[in-house]
PyMOL Python script that loads the backbone (N, CA, C, O; Angstrom):
from pymol import cmd

cmd.read_pdbstr("""\
ATOM      1  N   MET A   1     103.455  81.554 108.307  1.00  0.00           N
ATOM      2  CA  MET A   1     103.807  82.934 108.069  1.00  0.00           C
ATOM      3  C   MET A   1     103.960  82.915 107.221  1.00  0.00           C
ATOM      4  O   MET A   1     103.865  81.715 106.961  1.00  0.00           O
ATOM      5  N   GLU A   2     104.223  83.508 106.171  1.00  0.00           N
ATOM      6  CA  GLU A   2     104.727  83.974 104.662  1.00  0.00           C
ATOM      7  C   GLU A   2     105.663  85.158 105.414  1.00  0.00           C
ATOM      8  O   GLU A   2     105.292  85.964 106.268  1.00  0.00           O
ATOM      9  N   HIS A   3     107.321  84.957 104.670  1.00  0.00           N
ATOM     10  CA  HIS A   3     108.015  86.377 104.840  1.00  0.00           C
ATOM     11  C   HIS A   3     107.377  87.610 104.865  1.00  0.00           C
ATOM     12  O   HIS A   3     106.766  87.940 103.848  1.00  0.00           O
ATOM     13  N   GLU A   4     107.410  89.051 106.710  1.00  0.00           N
ATOM     14  CA  GLU A   4     107.340  89.738 105.217  1.00  0.00           C
ATOM     15  C   GLU A   4     108.135  90.192 104.693  1.00  0.00           C
ATOM     16  O   GLU A   4     109.135  89.474 104.717  1.00  0.00           O
ATOM     17  N   ILE A   5     108.404  92.029 103.626  1.00  0.00           N
ATOM     18  CA  ILE A   5     109.562  92.795 103.307  1.00  0.00           C
ATOM     19  C   ILE A   5     108.468  93.998 102.758  1.00  0.00           C
ATOM     20  O   ILE A   5     107.250  94.070 102.594  1.00  0.00           O
ATOM     21  N   ASN A   6     109.872  95.065 102.543  1.00  0.00           N
ATOM     22  CA  ASN A   6     109.258  96.067 102.895  1.00  0.00           C
ATOM     23  C   ASN A   6     108.683  96.731 102.051  1.00  0.00           C
ATOM     24  O   ASN A   6     109.696  97.257 101.589  1.00  0.00           O
ATOM     25  N   ILE A   7     107.483  97.349 101.172  1.00  0.00           N
ATOM     26  CA  ILE A   7     107.324  98.470  99.691  1.00  0.00           C
ATOM     27  C   ILE A   7     107.036  98.947  99.341  1.00  0.00           C
ATOM     28  O   ILE A   7     106.009  99.336  99.899  1.00  0.00           O
ATOM     29  N   LEU A   8     107.283  99.519  98.292  1.00  0.00           N
ATOM     30  CA  LEU A   8     106.689 100.934  97.941  1.00  0.00           C
ATOM     31  C   LEU A   8     104.953 101.092  98.038  1.00  0.00           C
ATOM     32  O   LEU A   8     105.041 101.960  97.169  1.00  0.00           O
ATOM     33  N   VAL A   9     103.713 101.043  98.268  1.00  0.00           N
ATOM     34  CA  VAL A   9     103.191 101.330  96.947  1.00  0.00           C
ATOM     35  C   VAL A   9     102.394 102.514  96.936  1.00  0.00           C
ATOM     36  O   VAL A   9     102.366 103.222  97.943  1.00  0.00           O
ATOM     37  N   VAL A  10     101.700 102.831  95.847  1.00  0.00           N
ATOM     38  CA  VAL A  10     102.261 103.657  94.767  1.00  0.00           C
ATOM     39  C   VAL A  10     100.646 103.695  94.533  1.00  0.00           C
ATOM     40  O   VAL A  10     100.384 103.129  93.472  1.00  0.00           O
ATOM     41  N   GLU A  11      99.582 104.146  95.139  1.00  0.00           N
ATOM     42  CA  GLU A  11      97.906 104.714  94.895  1.00  0.00           C
ATOM     43  C   GLU A  11      97.765 106.029  94.314  1.00  0.00           C
ATOM     44  O   GLU A  11      98.111 107.038  94.929  1.00  0.00           O
ATOM     45  N   PRO A  12      97.146 106.063  92.864  1.00  0.00           N
ATOM     46  CA  PRO A  12      96.257 107.570  91.674  1.00  0.00           C
ATOM     47  C   PRO A  12      97.056 108.231  92.804  1.00  0.00           C
ATOM     48  O   PRO A  12      97.875 107.841  93.636  1.00  0.00           O
ATOM     49  N   GLY A  13      96.510 109.321  92.504  1.00  0.00           N
ATOM     50  CA  GLY A  13      97.088 110.810  93.240  1.00  0.00           C
ATOM     51  C   GLY A  13      97.393 111.027  94.319  1.00  0.00           C
ATOM     52  O   GLY A  13      96.798 111.776  95.094  1.00  0.00           O
ATOM     53  N   ARG A  14      98.272 110.466  94.509  1.00  0.00           N
ATOM     54  CA  ARG A  14      98.960 110.600  96.445  1.00  0.00           C
ATOM     55  C   ARG A  14     100.068 109.932  96.469  1.00  0.00           C
ATOM     56  O   ARG A  14     100.162 108.906  95.796  1.00  0.00           O
ATOM     57  N   PRO A  15     100.992 110.332  97.153  1.00  0.00           N
ATOM     58  CA  PRO A  15     101.917 110.345  97.741  1.00  0.00           C
ATOM     59  C   PRO A  15     103.024 108.611  97.787  1.00  0.00           C
ATOM     60  O   PRO A  15     102.730 107.867  98.722  1.00  0.00           O
ATOM     61  N   PRO A  16     103.600 108.359  97.300  1.00  0.00           N
ATOM     62  CA  PRO A  16     103.603 106.692  97.634  1.00  0.00           C
ATOM     63  C   PRO A  16     103.965 106.587  99.398  1.00  0.00           C
ATOM     64  O   PRO A  16     104.456 107.285 100.286  1.00  0.00           O
ATOM     65  N   ARG A  17     103.510 105.555  99.254  1.00  0.00           N
ATOM     66  CA  ARG A  17     104.008 105.205 101.370  1.00  0.00           C
ATOM     67  C   ARG A  17     104.290 103.640 100.542  1.00  0.00           C
ATOM     68  O   ARG A  17     103.985 102.875  99.627  1.00  0.00           O
ATOM     69  N   PRO A  18     105.454 104.035 102.174  1.00  0.00           N
ATOM     70  CA  PRO A  18     106.099 102.571 102.622  1.00  0.00           C
ATOM     71  C   PRO A  18     105.068 102.180 103.736  1.00  0.00           C
ATOM     72  O   PRO A  18     104.551 102.812 104.658  1.00  0.00           O
ATOM     73  N   ALA A  19     104.918 100.130 103.024  1.00  0.00           N
ATOM     74  CA  ALA A  19     104.214  99.605 103.792  1.00  0.00           C
ATOM     75  C   ALA A  19     105.327  97.990 104.273  1.00  0.00           C
ATOM     76  O   ALA A  19     105.992  97.486 103.368  1.00  0.00           O
ATOM     77  N   ARG A  20     105.349  97.738 104.852  1.00  0.00           N
ATOM     78  CA  ARG A  20     105.447  96.394 105.713  1.00  0.00           C
ATOM     79  C   ARG A  20     104.343  95.066 104.767  1.00  0.00           C
ATOM     80  O   ARG A  20     103.117  95.133 104.859  1.00  0.00           O
ATOM     81  N   VAL A  21     104.909  94.160 104.076  1.00  0.00           N
ATOM     82  CA  VAL A  21     103.520  93.038 103.886  1.00  0.00           C
ATOM     83  C   VAL A  21     103.544  91.605 103.999  1.00  0.00           C
ATOM     84  O   VAL A  21     104.330  91.282 103.108  1.00  0.00           O
ATOM     85  N   ASP A  22     103.213  90.715 104.478  1.00  0.00           N
ATOM     86  CA  ASP A  22     103.682  89.302 103.538  1.00  0.00           C
ATOM     87  C   ASP A  22     104.367  89.612 102.264  1.00  0.00           C
ATOM     88  O   ASP A  22     104.305  90.730 101.752  1.00  0.00           O
ATOM     89  N   ASN A  23     105.027  88.611 101.748  1.00  0.00           N
ATOM     90  CA  ASN A  23     105.238  88.174 100.604  1.00  0.00           C
ATOM     91  C   ASN A  23     104.837  86.700  99.818  1.00  0.00           C
ATOM     92  O   ASN A  23     105.312  85.596  99.554  1.00  0.00           O
ATOM     93  N   SER A  24     103.575  87.546  99.642  1.00  0.00           N
ATOM     94  CA  SER A  24     102.654  86.582  98.486  1.00  0.00           C
ATOM     95  C   SER A  24     102.458  87.424  97.997  1.00  0.00           C
ATOM     96  O   SER A  24     102.600  88.629  98.204  1.00  0.00           O
ATOM     97  N   LEU A  25     101.802  86.345  96.677  1.00  0.00           N
ATOM     98  CA  LEU A  25     101.321  86.118  95.318  1.00  0.00           C
ATOM     99  C   LEU A  25      99.877  87.288  95.913  1.00  0.00           C
ATOM    100  O   LEU A  25      99.885  88.502  95.712  1.00  0.00           O
ATOM    101  N   GLU A  26      98.752  86.528  96.646  1.00  0.00           N
ATOM    102  CA  GLU A  26      97.902  86.769  97.189  1.00  0.00           C
ATOM    103  C   GLU A  26      97.724  88.267  97.882  1.00  0.00           C
ATOM    104  O   GLU A  26      97.235  89.159  97.188  1.00  0.00           O
ATOM    105  N   THR A  27      98.090  88.524  99.149  1.00  0.00           N
ATOM    106  CA  THR A  27      98.189  90.171  99.378  1.00  0.00           C
ATOM    107  C   THR A  27      99.197  90.622  97.827  1.00  0.00           C
ATOM    108  O   THR A  27      98.214  90.138  97.266  1.00  0.00           O
ATOM    109  N   PHE A  28     100.103  91.033  96.738  1.00  0.00           N
ATOM    110  CA  PHE A  28      99.703  91.796  95.977  1.00  0.00           C
ATOM    111  C   PHE A  28      99.226  92.023  95.127  1.00  0.00           C
ATOM    112  O   PHE A  28      99.521  92.885  94.299  1.00  0.00           O
ATOM    113  N   SER A  29      97.807  90.819  95.137  1.00  0.00           N
ATOM    114  CA  SER A  29      96.771  90.367  93.984  1.00  0.00           C
ATOM    115  C   SER A  29      95.700  91.619  95.468  1.00  0.00           C
ATOM    116  O   SER A  29      94.675  92.149  95.038  1.00  0.00           O
ATOM    117  N   GLN A  30      96.003  91.843  96.653  1.00  0.00           N
ATOM    118  CA  GLN A  30      94.628  92.542  97.075  1.00  0.00           C
ATOM    119  C   GLN A  30      94.916  93.937  96.561  1.00  0.00           C
ATOM    120  O   GLN A  30      94.355  94.756  95.834  1.00  0.00           O
ATOM    121  N   LEU A  31      96.343  93.820  97.451  1.00  0.00           N
ATOM    122  CA  LEU A  31      97.120  95.320  96.863  1.00  0.00           C
ATOM    123  C   LEU A  31      96.338  96.261  96.218  1.00  0.00           C
ATOM    124  O   LEU A  31      95.618  97.203  96.551  1.00  0.00           O
ATOM    125  N   VAL A  32      96.901  95.419  94.604  1.00  0.00           N
ATOM    126  CA  VAL A  32      97.143  96.491  93.373  1.00  0.00           C
ATOM    127  C   VAL A  32      95.081  95.563  92.998  1.00  0.00           C
ATOM    128  O   VAL A  32      94.584  95.939  91.936  1.00  0.00           O
ATOM    129  N   GLY A  33      94.497  94.886  93.563  1.00  0.00           N
ATOM    130  CA  GLY A  33      93.018  94.655  93.034  1.00  0.00           C
ATOM    131  C   GLY A  33      93.160  93.946  92.096  1.00  0.00           C
ATOM    132  O   GLY A  33      92.437  94.665  91.407  1.00  0.00           O
ATOM    133  N   GLY A  34      93.525  92.934  91.213  1.00  0.00           N
ATOM    134  CA  GLY A  34      93.499  91.900  90.744  1.00  0.00           C
ATOM    135  C   GLY A  34      94.507  90.585  89.758  1.00  0.00           C
ATOM    136  O   GLY A  34      95.101  89.657  90.306  1.00  0.00           O
ATOM    137  N   GLU A  35      94.484  90.770  88.635  1.00  0.00           N
ATOM    138  CA  GLU A  35      95.813  89.813  88.609  1.00  0.00           C
ATOM    139  C   GLU A  35      96.808  90.386  88.032  1.00  0.00           C
ATOM    140  O   GLU A  35      96.811  91.411  87.350  1.00  0.00           O
ATOM    141  N   LEU A  36      97.915  89.491  88.407  1.00  0.00           N
ATOM    142  CA  LEU A  36      99.226  90.155  88.974  1.00  0.00           C
ATOM    143  C   LEU A  36     100.725  90.797  87.227  1.00  0.00           C
ATOM    144  O   LEU A  36     101.088  90.185  86.222  1.00  0.00           O
ATOM    145  N   ALA A  37     100.945  91.669  87.562  1.00  0.00           N
ATOM    146  CA  ALA A  37     101.528  91.220  86.187  1.00  0.00           C
ATOM    147  C   ALA A  37     103.083  92.553  86.504  1.00  0.00           C
ATOM    148  O   ALA A  37     102.962  93.763  86.313  1.00  0.00           O
ATOM    149  N   MET A  38     104.285  91.918  86.961  1.00  0.00           N
ATOM    150  CA  MET A  38     105.073  92.166  87.188  1.00  0.00           C
ATOM    151  C   MET A  38     106.630  92.646  86.834  1.00  0.00           C
ATOM    152  O   MET A  38     106.988  91.884  85.936  1.00  0.00           O
ATOM    153  N   GLY A  39     107.317  93.231  87.027  1.00  0.00           N
ATOM    154  CA  GLY A  39     108.728  93.728  86.133  1.00  0.00           C
ATOM    155  C   GLY A  39     110.312  93.937  85.953  1.00  0.00           C
ATOM    156  O   GLY A  39     110.423  94.668  84.969  1.00  0.00           O
ATOM    157  N   CYS A  40     111.138  93.736  86.278  1.00  0.00           N
ATOM    158  CA  CYS A  40     112.096  93.645  86.310  1.00  0.00           C
ATOM    159  C   CYS A  40     113.090  95.439  86.019  1.00  0.00           C
ATOM    160  O   CYS A  40     113.368  95.462  84.821  1.00  0.00           O
ATOM    161  N   PHE A  41     113.637  96.805  86.741  1.00  0.00           N
ATOM    162  CA  PHE A  41     114.092  97.064  86.386  1.00  0.00           C
ATOM    163  C   PHE A  41     115.453  97.639  86.773  1.00  0.00           C
ATOM    164  O   PHE A  41     115.517  98.440  87.705  1.00  0.00           O
ATOM    165  N   LEU A  42     116.468  97.294  86.148  1.00  0.00           N
ATOM    166  CA  LEU A  42     117.970  97.483  86.044  1.00  0.00           C
ATOM    167  C   LEU A  42     118.580  98.634  85.199  1.00  0.00           C
ATOM    168  O   LEU A  42     118.240  98.984  84.069  1.00  0.00           O
ATOM    169  N   PRO A  43     119.525  99.129  85.965  1.00  0.00           N
ATOM    170  CA  PRO A  43     119.716  98.961  87.205  1.00  0.00           C
ATOM    171  C   PRO A  43     119.862  98.760  88.251  1.00  0.00           C
ATOM    172  O   PRO A  43     120.780  98.236  88.882  1.00  0.00           O
ATOM    173  N   GLN A  44     118.550  99.349  88.622  1.00  0.00           N
ATOM    174  CA  GLN A  44     117.824  99.958  90.588  1.00  0.00           C
ATOM    175  C   GLN A  44     117.842  98.645  90.661  1.00  0.00           C
ATOM    176  O   GLN A  44     118.428  98.297  91.686  1.00  0.00           O
ATOM    177  N   ARG A  45     117.282  97.342  89.733  1.00  0.00           N
ATOM    178  CA  ARG A  45     116.766  96.188  90.394  1.00  0.00           C
ATOM    179  C   ARG A  45     116.141  96.614  91.565  1.00  0.00           C
ATOM    180  O   ARG A  45     116.596  96.444  92.696  1.00  0.00           O
ATOM    181  N   VAL A  46     114.833  97.307  91.213  1.00  0.00           N
ATOM    182  CA  VAL A  46     113.483  97.937  91.630  1.00  0.00           C
ATOM    183  C   VAL A  46     112.886  96.637  90.492  1.00  0.00           C
ATOM    184  O   VAL A  46     113.388  96.342  89.408  1.00  0.00           O
ATOM    185  N   MET A  47     111.143  95.746  91.440  1.00  0.00           N
ATOM    186  CA  MET A  47     110.487  95.520  91.229  1.00  0.00           C
ATOM    187  C   MET A  47     109.099  95.832  90.743  1.00  0.00           C
ATOM    188  O   MET A  47     108.489  95.368  91.706  1.00  0.00           O
ATOM    189  N   LEU A  48     107.955  96.384  89.763  1.00  0.00           N
ATOM    190  CA  LEU A  48     106.662  96.269  89.808  1.00  0.00           C
ATOM    191  C   LEU A  48     106.166  95.965  89.904  1.00  0.00           C
ATOM    192  O   LEU A  48     106.709  94.896  90.182  1.00  0.00           O
ATOM    193  N   ILE A  49     105.033  95.743  89.994  1.00  0.00           N
ATOM    194  CA  ILE A  49     103.905  95.000  90.624  1.00  0.00           C
ATOM    195  C   ILE A  49     102.868  95.146  90.660  1.00  0.00           C
ATOM    196  O   ILE A  49     102.244  95.058  91.717  1.00  0.00           O
ATOM    197  N   CYS A  50     102.138  95.511  89.149  1.00  0.00           N
ATOM    198  CA  CYS A  50     100.556  96.158  89.182  1.00  0.00           C
ATOM    199  C   CYS A  50      99.269  95.061  88.981  1.00  0.00           C
ATOM    200  O   CYS A  50      99.175  93.840  89.106  1.00  0.00           O
ATOM    201  N   ASN A  51      98.475  95.979  88.664  1.00  0.00           N
ATOM    202  CA  ASN A  51      96.997  94.908  88.132  1.00  0.00           C
ATOM    203  C   ASN A  51      97.529  95.393  86.149  1.00  0.00           C
ATOM    204  O   ASN A  51      97.784  96.429  85.534  1.00  0.00           O
ATOM    205  N   SER A  52      97.421  93.289  85.712  1.00  0.00           N
ATOM    206  CA  SER A  52      97.808  93.266  84.523  1.00  0.00           C
ATOM    207  C   SER A  52      96.534  93.578  84.243  1.00  0.00           C
ATOM    208  O   SER A  52      96.514  94.281  83.232  1.00  0.00           O
ATOM    209  N   GLU A  53      95.308  93.350  84.733  1.00  0.00           N
ATOM    210  CA  GLU A  53      94.077  94.290  83.973  1.00  0.00           C
ATOM    211  C   GLU A  53      93.384  95.926  84.092  1.00  0.00           C
ATOM    212  O   GLU A  53      92.452  96.589  83.638  1.00  0.00           O
ATOM    213  N   GLY A  54      94.684  96.050  85.143  1.00  0.00           N
ATOM    214  CA  GLY A  54      94.429  97.790  85.380  1.00  0.00           C
ATOM    215  C   GLY A  54      93.622  98.743  84.579  1.00  0.00           C
ATOM    216  O   GLY A  54      92.634  99.140  85.198  1.00  0.00           O
ATOM    217  N   LYS A  55      93.747  99.203  83.439  1.00  0.00           N
ATOM    218  CA  LYS A  55      93.543  99.601  82.787  1.00  0.00           C
ATOM    219  C   LYS A  55      92.199  99.150  81.472  1.00  0.00           C
ATOM    220  O   LYS A  55      91.638 100.150  81.026  1.00  0.00           O
ATOM    221  N   HIS A  56      92.009  98.629  81.248  1.00  0.00           N
ATOM    222  CA  HIS A  56      90.377  97.103  80.833  1.00  0.00           C
ATOM    223  C   HIS A  56      89.470  97.403  82.170  1.00  0.00           C
ATOM    224  O   HIS A  56      88.298  97.758  82.044  1.00  0.00           O
ATOM    225  N   MET A  57      90.291  97.185  83.899  1.00  0.00           N
ATOM    226  CA  MET A  57      89.033  97.678  84.804  1.00  0.00           C
ATOM    227  C   MET A  57      89.593  99.674  84.237  1.00  0.00           C
ATOM    228  O   MET A  57      90.403 100.071  85.074  1.00  0.00           O
ATOM    229  N   LYS A  58      89.369 100.586  83.326  1.00  0.00           N
ATOM    230  CA  LYS A  58      89.892 101.653  83.444  1.00  0.00           C
ATOM    231  C   LYS A  58      89.766 101.899  84.681  1.00  0.00           C
ATOM    232  O   LYS A  58      88.903 102.752  84.887  1.00  0.00           O
ATOM    233  N   LEU A  59      90.225 101.540  85.519  1.00  0.00           N
ATOM    234  CA  LEU A  59      91.307 101.893  86.893  1.00  0.00           C
ATOM    235  C   LEU A  59      91.820 103.550  87.092  1.00  0.00           C
ATOM    236  O   LEU A  59      92.562 103.567  86.110  1.00  0.00           O
ATOM    237  N   MET A  60      91.922 104.693  87.566  1.00  0.00           N
ATOM    238  CA  MET A  60      92.977 106.212  87.518  1.00  0.00           C
ATOM    239  C   MET A  60      94.249 105.704  86.982  1.00  0.00           C
ATOM    240  O   MET A  60      94.985 104.937  87.603  1.00  0.00           O
ATOM    241  N   PRO A  61      94.508 106.224  85.652  1.00  0.00           N
ATOM    242  CA  PRO A  61      96.247 106.736  85.560  1.00  0.00           C
ATOM    243  C   PRO A  61      96.878 106.511  86.530  1.00  0.00           C
ATOM    244  O   PRO A  61      96.134 106.737  87.484  1.00  0.00           O
ATOM    245  N   ASN A  62      98.164 106.081  86.985  1.00  0.00           N
ATOM    246  CA  ASN A  62      98.531 106.530  87.981  1.00  0.00           C
ATOM    247  C   ASN A  62      99.402 107.075  87.758  1.00  0.00           C
ATOM    248  O   ASN A  62      99.230 108.290  87.855  1.00  0.00           O
ATOM    249  N   ARG A  63     101.173 106.526  87.237  1.00  0.00           N
ATOM    250  CA  ARG A  63     102.769 106.712  86.537  1.00  0.00           C
ATOM    251  C   ARG A  63     102.690 106.493  85.146  1.00  0.00           C
ATOM    252  O   ARG A  63     102.504 105.415  84.583  1.00  0.00           O
ATOM    253  N   GLU A  64     102.920 108.108  84.412  1.00  0.00           N
ATOM    254  CA  GLU A  64     104.121 107.218  83.161  1.00  0.00           C
ATOM    255  C   GLU A  64     104.932 105.702  83.367  1.00  0.00           C
ATOM    256  O   GLU A  64     105.731 105.603  84.297  1.00  0.00           O
ATOM    257  N   ASN A  65     104.688 104.551  82.468  1.00  0.00           N
ATOM    258  CA  ASN A  65     105.102 103.383  82.218  1.00  0.00           C
ATOM    259  C   ASN A  65     106.630 103.242  81.814  1.00  0.00           C
ATOM    260  O   ASN A  65     106.871 103.041  80.623  1.00  0.00           O
ATOM    261  N   PRO A  66     108.193 103.378  83.154  1.00  0.00           N
ATOM    262  CA  PRO A  66     108.181 103.902  82.657  1.00  0.00           C
ATOM    263  C   PRO A  66     108.986 103.131  81.507  1.00  0.00           C
ATOM    264  O   PRO A  66     109.942 103.838  81.188  1.00  0.00           O
ATOM    265  N   MET A  67     108.953 101.827  80.693  1.00  0.00           N
ATOM    266  CA  MET A  67     109.628 101.018  79.811  1.00  0.00           C
ATOM    267  C   MET A  67     108.705 101.530  78.243  1.00  0.00           C
ATOM    268  O   MET A  67     108.878 101.023  77.135  1.00  0.00           O
ATOM    269  N   ASP A  68     107.914 102.446  78.521  1.00  0.00           N
ATOM    270  CA  ASP A  68     106.307 103.226  77.504  1.00  0.00           C
ATOM    271  C   ASP A  68     106.326 104.683  78.316  1.00  0.00           C
ATOM    272  O   ASP A  68     105.870 104.980  79.420  1.00  0.00           O
ATOM    273  N   SER A  69     107.282 105.732  76.983  1.00  0.00           N
ATOM    274  CA  SER A  69     107.539 107.106  77.325  1.00  0.00           C
ATOM    275  C   SER A  69     105.385 107.174  77.478  1.00  0.00           C
ATOM    276  O   SER A  69     104.793 107.759  78.384  1.00  0.00           O
ATOM    277  N   GLY A  70     104.558 106.231  76.059  1.00  0.00           N
ATOM    278  CA  GLY A  70     103.332 106.522  75.281  1.00  0.00           C
ATOM    279  C   GLY A  70     102.232 105.856  76.000  1.00  0.00           C
ATOM    280  O   GLY A  70     101.010 105.782  75.868  1.00  0.00           O
ATOM    281  N   ASP A  71     103.044 105.439  76.737  1.00  0.00           N
ATOM    282  CA  ASP A  71     101.764 104.009  78.155  1.00  0.00           C
ATOM    283  C   ASP A  71     101.769 104.964  79.005  1.00  0.00           C
ATOM    284  O   ASP A  71     102.321 106.049  78.818  1.00  0.00           O
ATOM    285  N   PHE A  72     100.955 104.528  80.331  1.00  0.00           N
ATOM    286  CA  PHE A  72     100.999 105.256  81.612  1.00  0.00           C
ATOM    287  C   PHE A  72     100.228 103.446  82.462  1.00  0.00           C
ATOM    288  O   PHE A  72      99.279 102.833  81.972  1.00  0.00           O
ATOM    289  N   ILE A  73     101.099 102.958  83.914  1.00  0.00           N
ATOM    290  CA  ILE A  73     100.253 102.465  84.791  1.00  0.00           C
ATOM    291  C   ILE A  73      98.514 103.065  85.215  1.00  0.00           C
ATOM    292  O   ILE A  73      98.058 104.156  85.559  1.00  0.00           O
ATOM    293  N   ALA A  74      97.994 101.854  84.996  1.00  0.00           N
ATOM    294  CA  ALA A  74      96.707 102.404  85.939  1.00  0.00           C
ATOM    295  C   ALA A  74      96.409 101.090  86.968  1.00  0.00           C
ATOM    296  O   ALA A  74      96.398  99.898  86.662  1.00  0.00           O
ATOM    297  N   GLY A  75      96.113 101.870  88.628  1.00  0.00           N
ATOM    298  CA  GLY A  75      95.215 101.791  89.558  1.00  0.00           C
ATOM    299  C   GLY A  75      97.670 101.622  90.615  1.00  0.00           C
ATOM    300  O   GLY A  75      98.834 101.924  90.351  1.00  0.00           O
ATOM    301  N   THR A  76      96.755 100.896  91.797  1.00  0.00           N
ATOM    302  CA  THR A  76      97.540 101.280  92.158  1.00  0.00           C
ATOM    303  C   THR A  76      98.771 100.138  92.095  1.00  0.00           C
ATOM    304  O   THR A  76      98.896  98.966  91.742  1.00  0.00           O
ATOM    305  N   PHE A  77      99.200 100.693  92.386  1.00  0.00           N
ATOM    306  CA  PHE A  77     101.083  99.123  91.824  1.00  0.00           C
ATOM    307  C   PHE A  77     101.446  99.437  92.988  1.00  0.00           C
ATOM    308  O   PHE A  77     100.816 100.122  93.794  1.00  0.00           O
ATOM    309  N   LEU A  78     103.203  98.599  93.208  1.00  0.00           N
ATOM    310  CA  LEU A  78     103.945  98.264  94.300  1.00  0.00           C
ATOM    311  C   LEU A  78     105.350  98.112  93.801  1.00  0.00           C
ATOM    312  O   LEU A  78     105.661  97.711  92.679  1.00  0.00           O
ATOM    313  N   LEU A  79     106.466  98.616  95.119  1.00  0.00           N
ATOM    314  CA  LEU A  79     107.749  98.829  94.323  1.00  0.00           C
ATOM    315  C   LEU A  79     108.465  98.267  95.673  1.00  0.00           C
ATOM    316  O   LEU A  79     108.589  98.533  96.869  1.00  0.00           O
ATOM    317  N   CYS A  80     108.717  97.652  95.039  1.00  0.00           N
ATOM    318  CA  CYS A  80     110.339  96.086  96.139  1.00  0.00           C
ATOM    319  C   CYS A  80     111.760  95.839  95.826  1.00  0.00           C
ATOM    320  O   CYS A  80     111.983  95.426  94.688  1.00  0.00           O
ATOM    321  N   GLY A  81     112.731  96.007  96.591  1.00  0.00           N
ATOM    322  CA  GLY A  81     114.512  95.557  95.197  1.00  0.00           C
ATOM    323  C   GLY A  81     113.557  93.936  94.967  1.00  0.00           C
ATOM    324  O   GLY A  81     112.669  93.311  95.547  1.00  0.00           O
ATOM    325  N   PHE A  82     114.590  93.786  93.503  1.00  0.00           N
ATOM    326  CA  PHE A  82     114.640  92.924  93.057  1.00  0.00           C
ATOM    327  C   PHE A  82     115.029  91.333  94.449  1.00  0.00           C
ATOM    328  O   PHE A  82     114.279  90.494  94.948  1.00  0.00           O
ATOM    329  N   GLU A  83     116.653  91.626  94.610  1.00  0.00           N
ATOM    330  CA  GLU A  83     116.364  90.172  95.770  1.00  0.00           C
ATOM    331  C   GLU A  83     115.151  90.587  96.476  1.00  0.00           C
ATOM    332  O   GLU A  83     114.330  89.867  95.908  1.00  0.00           O
ATOM    333  N   GLU A  84     114.498  91.255  97.320  1.00  0.00           N
ATOM    334  CA  GLU A  84     113.385  90.444  97.906  1.00  0.00           C
ATOM    335  C   GLU A  84     112.471  90.145  97.383  1.00  0.00           C
ATOM    336  O   GLU A  84     111.622  89.902  98.240  1.00  0.00           O
ATOM    337  N   SER A  85     112.013  89.972  96.223  1.00  0.00           N
ATOM    338  CA  SER A  85     110.712  89.578  95.364  1.00  0.00           C
ATOM    339  C   SER A  85     111.634  88.466  94.966  1.00  0.00           C
ATOM    340  O   SER A  85     110.958  87.437  94.956  1.00  0.00           O
ATOM    341  N   LEU A  86     113.398  88.103  94.494  1.00  0.00           N
ATOM    342  CA  LEU A  86     112.974  86.300  94.632  1.00  0.00           C
ATOM    343  C   LEU A  86     112.459  85.156  95.662  1.00  0.00           C
ATOM    344  O   LEU A  86     112.540  83.931  95.568  1.00  0.00           O
ATOM    345  N   ARG A  87     111.892  85.985  96.691  1.00  0.00           N
ATOM    346  CA  ARG A  87     112.116  85.371  98.010  1.00  0.00           C
ATOM    347  C   ARG A  87     110.364  85.120  97.668  1.00  0.00           C
ATOM    348  O   ARG A  87     109.680  85.114  98.692  1.00  0.00           O
ATOM    349  N   LEU A  88     109.738  84.955  96.597  1.00  0.00           N
ATOM    350  CA  LEU A  88     108.122  84.420  95.989  1.00  0.00           C
ATOM    351  C   LEU A  88     108.206  83.138  95.708  1.00  0.00           C
ATOM    352  O   LEU A  88     108.826  82.785  94.705  1.00  0.00           O
ATOM    353  N   ARG A  89     107.461  82.014  96.730  1.00  0.00           N
ATOM    354  CA  ARG A  89     106.683  80.807  96.409  1.00  0.00           C
ATOM    355  C   ARG A  89     106.696  80.613  95.429  1.00  0.00           C
ATOM    356  O   ARG A  89     106.584  79.442  95.064  1.00  0.00           O
ATOM    357  N   VAL A  90     106.844  81.687  94.456  1.00  0.00           N
ATOM    358  CA  VAL A  90     106.040  81.361  92.658  1.00  0.00           C
ATOM    359  C   VAL A  90     106.146  82.037  92.011  1.00  0.00           C
ATOM    360  O   VAL A  90     105.840  83.149  92.441  1.00  0.00           O
ATOM    361  N   PHE A  91     106.627  81.995  90.531  1.00  0.00           N
ATOM    362  CA  PHE A  91     106.055  83.232  90.196  1.00  0.00           C
ATOM    363  C   PHE A  91     105.412  83.290  89.205  1.00  0.00           C
ATOM    364  O   PHE A  91     104.827  82.301  88.764  1.00  0.00           O
ATOM    365  N   LEU A  92     105.382  84.281  88.723  1.00  0.00           N
ATOM    366  CA  LEU A  92     104.115  84.317  87.320  1.00  0.00           C
ATOM    367  C   LEU A  92     105.577  83.731  85.931  1.00  0.00           C
ATOM    368  O   LEU A  92     105.278  83.584  84.745  1.00  0.00           O
TER     369      LEU A  92
END
""", "prot")
cmd.dss("prot")
cmd.show_as("cartoon", "prot")
cmd.util.cbc("prot")
cmd.orient("prot")
């Protein structure tokens, strides 16, 4: 069984909600609905995980991209502590 971690699930049009999930690429992919894209935001040490094809799939805009104010994140994305995400067995 995989190690479980606490995450924040951010779905379009809904308030963020906490969840406890398996720390696996497969679980993250299921939650965001496809291929994964990840980024770490320092100094907050937060890992953002989203669907890498969200815009091409025409998923609903969710939030402004924290790295580019002219861009947005499409579809559901996940937030977790950077230290927790380091426990992944495989990095993208």
